[in-house]
Rosetta silent file (secondary structure, phi, psi, omega in degrees, C-alpha in Angstrom):
SEQUENCE: MRPAISPVIWYREPRAALAWLEKAFGFETTLVVDDGQGGVVHSETSLEGGLVMVVGPPRDKATTPIAFGGRATQSVHVQLGQGLDAHCARARAAGARIEREPETQPYGDRVYTCLDLEDHPWSFGQTVAAPTRDEVAKATGHDISTSL
SCORE:     score description
SCORE:     0.000 S_00000001
   1 L     0.000  134.591  178.537   90.828  126.141   87.771 S_00000001
   2 L   -79.441  150.802  172.843   91.966  122.540   88.025 S_00000001
   3 L   -60.634  157.947 -178.032   95.647  121.555   87.588 S_00000001
   4 L   -65.215  -32.929  178.986   96.640  120.331   84.129 S_00000001
   5 L  -126.072  124.972 -179.928   97.294  116.818   85.517 S_00000001
   6 L  -139.588  111.966  179.915   95.143  115.235   88.205 S_00000001
   7 L   -67.917  147.059  172.715   95.350  111.532   88.969 S_00000001
   8 E  -107.345  126.233 -177.132   92.222  109.460   89.408 S_00000001
   9 E  -119.742  126.636  179.788   92.641  106.745   92.068 S_00000001
  10 E   -86.831  133.259  175.610   90.292  103.781   92.444 S_00000001
  11 L  -130.662  146.137  175.755   89.452  102.598   95.961 S_00000001
  12 L   -65.637  -35.725  178.914   87.201   99.762   97.117 S_00000001
  13 L  -126.429   81.983 -171.961   85.813  102.130   99.772 S_00000001
  14 H   -63.070  -35.525  178.889   86.204  105.601   98.297 S_00000001
  15 H   -67.349  -41.021  175.417   84.490  107.535  101.091 S_00000001
  16 H   -63.377  -39.007  179.721   86.747  105.872  103.707 S_00000001
  17 H   -63.864  -44.746  178.327   89.715  106.646  101.451 S_00000001
  18 H   -60.082  -44.933  179.333   88.791  110.335  101.220 S_00000001
  19 H   -64.464  -40.059  179.070   88.487  110.581  105.008 S_00000001
  20 H   -66.654  -41.359  179.506   91.805  108.771  105.447 S_00000001
  21 H   -61.592  -35.797  177.190   93.586  111.009  102.902 S_00000001
  22 H   -66.094  -49.343 -175.986   92.393  114.023  104.880 S_00000001
  23 H   -67.141  -46.309 -172.957   93.535  112.544  108.219 S_00000001
  24 H   -80.054  -43.418 -170.824   96.864  111.053  107.023 S_00000001
  25 H  -112.740  -12.002  179.304   98.053  113.507  104.395 S_00000001
  26 L    87.257   16.891  176.465   96.092  116.674  105.030 S_00000001
  27 L   -64.958  156.729  175.080   94.000  116.665  101.845 S_00000001
  28 E  -121.673  116.402  178.802   90.830  118.772  101.719 S_00000001
  29 E   -83.771  126.403 -177.128   87.843  117.214   99.977 S_00000001
  30 E  -113.520  -13.929 -177.724   85.771  119.792   98.116 S_00000001
  31 E  -155.136  135.924  173.503   83.447  117.647   95.973 S_00000001
  32 E  -139.900  123.589  178.105   81.956  114.149   96.116 S_00000001
  33 E  -109.529  109.368 -177.866   79.545  112.850   93.473 S_00000001
  34 E   -72.763  149.137  177.819   77.652  109.775   94.655 S_00000001
  35 L   -92.632    4.036 -178.550   76.728  107.051   92.188 S_00000001
  36 L    84.473   -5.178 -179.940   73.365  106.395   93.899 S_00000001
  37 L  -127.966   20.433 -179.615   74.530  102.993   95.162 S_00000001
  38 L    92.574   -5.662  178.279   77.016  104.080   97.812 S_00000001
  39 L   -96.312  179.009 -178.792   79.952  104.494   95.480 S_00000001
  40 E  -122.293  121.467  176.423   81.693  107.614   94.189 S_00000001
  41 E   -90.453  -19.232  177.428   81.767  108.494   90.478 S_00000001
  42 E  -162.982  141.326  172.215   83.794  111.664   90.972 S_00000001
  43 E  -150.868  163.474  175.404   85.472  113.493   93.823 S_00000001
  44 E  -136.731  123.155  176.636   88.051  116.230   94.223 S_00000001
  45 E  -132.558  135.847 -170.402   90.473  116.417   97.119 S_00000001
  46 E  -127.542  157.187  177.047   93.360  118.861   97.110 S_00000001
  47 E  -158.736  132.131  175.157   96.682  119.560   98.790 S_00000001
  48 L    51.285   36.291  178.161   99.367  122.189   98.034 S_00000001
  49 L    85.498   -6.589  179.132   97.593  123.230   94.830 S_00000001
  50 E   -94.398  161.867 -176.827   97.378  119.667   93.502 S_00000001
  51 E  -134.572  134.588  173.290   94.194  117.696   92.938 S_00000001
  52 E  -123.664  137.769  176.904   93.432  113.977   93.250 S_00000001
  53 E  -106.551  121.780  178.144   90.153  112.414   92.205 S_00000001
  54 E  -102.546  129.309 -179.701   89.072  109.404   94.305 S_00000001
  55 E  -137.476  167.317  176.678   86.479  107.076   92.774 S_00000001
  56 E   151.273  176.830    5.006   85.144  103.597   93.354 S_00000001
  57 L   -73.719  162.927 -178.091   84.493  100.943   94.004 S_00000001
  58 L   -57.423  146.171  178.023   86.575   99.601   91.062 S_00000001
  59 L  -145.951  166.566 -179.684   84.738   98.291   88.046 S_00000001
  60 L    54.703 -121.404 -175.772   85.553   96.955   84.560 S_00000001
  61 L   -90.689   -3.207 -178.308   89.367   96.975   84.201 S_00000001
  62 L   -80.208  150.433  175.414   90.022   99.197   87.255 S_00000001
  63 L  -158.804 -175.525  177.062   91.336   97.786   90.544 S_00000001
  64 L  -123.427  155.442 -179.057   93.451   98.695   93.536 S_00000001
  65 H   -58.169  -28.530 -178.749   96.940   97.381   94.429 S_00000001
  66 H   -61.080  -27.310  178.353   95.535   95.564   97.458 S_00000001
  67 H   -73.853  -13.308 -178.755   93.789   93.180   95.030 S_00000001
  68 H  -121.687   35.003  177.007   97.218   92.230   93.578 S_00000001
  69 L    64.630   28.189  178.137   99.223   91.790   96.748 S_00000001
  70 L    88.832   -1.924  176.325  100.353   95.405   96.753 S_00000001
  71 L   -70.544  141.105 -177.519  101.683   95.504   93.201 S_00000001
  72 L  -142.695  154.075  176.767  101.089   98.804   91.454 S_00000001
  73 L  -106.235    4.264 -178.102  101.834  100.365   88.085 S_00000001
  74 L  -151.837  165.692  173.047  101.905  103.942   89.351 S_00000001
  75 L  -144.559  145.340  176.260  102.725  106.131   92.303 S_00000001
  76 E   -97.355  129.129  176.077  101.428  109.559   93.235 S_00000001
  77 E  -110.321  136.406  177.291  104.050  112.174   94.174 S_00000001
  78 E  -123.216  127.133  176.433  103.183  115.316   96.170 S_00000001
  79 E   -95.112  115.007 -178.714  105.650  118.149   96.489 S_00000001
  80 E   -90.426  151.411  176.157  105.274  119.870   99.844 S_00000001
  81 L   -80.161  -30.370 -179.152  106.341  123.425  100.534 S_00000001
  82 L  -166.537  167.465  172.215  107.499  122.642  104.073 S_00000001
  83 L    73.811   32.502 -176.202  107.213  120.242  107.014 S_00000001
  84 H   -58.443  -45.753 -177.551  108.055  116.967  105.308 S_00000001
  85 H   -65.050  -40.944  175.432  109.189  115.179  108.493 S_00000001
  86 H   -63.607  -38.063  178.438  106.078  116.277  110.415 S_00000001
  87 H   -62.251  -42.481  178.213  103.963  115.160  107.399 S_00000001
  88 H   -62.007  -43.971  179.930  105.598  111.719  107.589 S_00000001
  89 H   -61.916  -39.838 -179.982  104.853  111.494  111.317 S_00000001
  90 H   -64.138  -48.265 -179.997  101.208  112.457  110.681 S_00000001
  91 H   -59.901  -44.187  179.966  100.888  109.807  107.930 S_00000001
  92 H   -62.286  -44.021 -178.765  102.482  107.135  110.155 S_00000001
  93 H   -61.668  -31.377 -178.880  100.124  108.004  113.055 S_00000001
  94 L   -85.735   -2.085  175.391   97.143  107.589  110.699 S_00000001
  95 L   105.895    4.736  174.547   98.288  104.127  109.657 S_00000001
  96 L   -63.580  142.152  175.935  100.327  104.768  106.490 S_00000001
  97 E   -92.730  107.656 -178.915  102.982  102.139  106.025 S_00000001
  98 E   -73.043  119.624  179.587  106.233  104.051  105.609 S_00000001
  99 E   -93.360  -34.768  178.358  108.356  102.264  103.031 S_00000001
 100 E  -136.201  117.904 -179.847  111.214  104.750  102.889 S_00000001
 101 E   -64.514  156.598  178.395  111.922  107.080  105.775 S_00000001
 102 E   -54.044  130.284 -179.872  112.557  110.790  105.081 S_00000001
 103 E  -150.299  140.572  176.267  115.954  111.217  103.519 S_00000001
 104 E   -79.566  128.730 -177.732  117.642  114.054  101.623 S_00000001
 105 L   -92.213  157.174  179.659  118.349  113.072   98.032 S_00000001
 106 L   -60.598  -22.844  179.726  121.365  114.159   95.925 S_00000001
 107 L   -85.477    1.165  170.808  119.048  116.259   93.717 S_00000001
 108 L   105.306   -2.508  177.819  118.078  118.467   96.656 S_00000001
 109 E  -101.922  143.382  166.843  114.700  117.092   97.822 S_00000001
 110 E   -92.455  130.780 -168.902  113.963  115.405  101.132 S_00000001
 111 E  -139.149  143.238  165.686  111.625  112.507  100.311 S_00000001
 112 E  -134.544  156.754  179.614  109.654  109.719  101.995 S_00000001
 113 E  -127.287  151.730  179.138  107.469  107.030  100.500 S_00000001
 114 E  -155.188  173.658  174.160  104.494  105.123  101.909 S_00000001
 115 E  -117.477  142.036  178.799  101.477  102.962  101.146 S_00000001
 116 L   -88.709 -167.764 -173.906   97.948  104.040  101.902 S_00000001
 117 L   -67.108  -14.355  174.312   95.085  101.941  103.290 S_00000001
 118 L  -120.076   23.464  176.126   94.647  100.059   99.976 S_00000001
 119 L    71.509   16.119  171.743   98.383   99.802   99.141 S_00000001
 120 L   -68.293  131.827  178.228   98.512  102.701   96.682 S_00000001
 121 E   -82.860  139.212  177.644  102.096  103.993   96.721 S_00000001
 122 E  -130.694  145.978  169.085  102.696  107.658   97.536 S_00000001
 123 E  -128.716  147.597  179.401  105.839  109.754   97.716 S_00000001
 124 E  -130.198  135.712 -178.940  106.213  113.140   99.327 S_00000001
 125 E  -133.309  159.539  174.678  109.041  115.529   98.752 S_00000001
 126 E  -144.558  126.431  177.734  110.267  118.941   99.931 S_00000001
 127 E   -71.198  125.534  179.908  113.053  120.880   98.271 S_00000001
 128 L  -120.882  -10.661  177.917  115.773  121.587  100.828 S_00000001
 129 L  -154.481  163.366  179.486  118.715  122.427   98.534 S_00000001
 130 L  -128.952   71.396 -178.239  119.421  123.448   94.959 S_00000001
 131 L   -70.078  154.773  176.921  122.542  121.577   93.869 S_00000001
 132 L   -75.020  164.667  177.036  124.039  122.151   90.429 S_00000001
 133 H   -58.073  -41.100  179.899  123.938  119.414   87.799 S_00000001
 134 H   -63.991  -37.934  177.430  127.627  118.822   88.374 S_00000001
 135 H   -66.459  -38.914  178.603  127.022  118.377   92.124 S_00000001
 136 H   -67.337  -43.949  178.680  124.209  115.919   91.482 S_00000001
 137 H   -59.436  -43.852 -179.569  126.379  114.001   88.982 S_00000001
 138 H   -65.908  -43.607 -177.440  129.236  113.810   91.478 S_00000001
 139 H   -67.005  -33.514 -174.804  126.930  112.704   94.337 S_00000001
 140 H   -97.980  -20.994 -175.320  125.208  109.997   92.255 S_00000001
 141 L    76.059   17.661  179.683  128.070  108.907   90.005 S_00000001
 142 L  -123.937  151.107  172.945  125.756  109.365   86.980 S_00000001
 143 L   -68.996  144.990 -179.302  125.644  111.826   84.121 S_00000001
 144 L  -116.070  128.219  177.336  122.819  114.322   84.430 S_00000001
 145 L  -139.884  170.957  176.419  120.985  115.585   81.368 S_00000001
 146 L  -113.979    9.612  179.829  117.685  117.176   80.400 S_00000001
 147 L  -131.571  162.614  178.958  117.193  115.200   77.191 S_00000001
 148 L   -76.290    0.000    0.000  116.725  111.601   76.238 S_00000001
């Protein structure tokens, strides 16, 4: 069964992107549907129970951040069960551009952010503590709520 939410990410070179996601982030590709012209119309690559679909090359209104100088309107977040710092080192060794080094956040997650080979932004987190709402509010100086 697929997760309820699975991002679709457009790449100019989707097969190279799938190989890179495996090398850099540890994804496992389980399905690739070729478009008959060297492109990919559907793929499934998974990590930690999550699923990302890589397709491309971009067409119609789709594009990649690299076409806009790295500007993006989204980011993919992956919550890891363990090993965040080693994951960051693996991503860096594969060529990911680390934008924010691993750091423990006031809400209890250790997080790093990076850009992939086509400037798509990614963040990776690992829960390392379970602070109360009051502790988070005190650490951030902001009120914490669960409603708008």
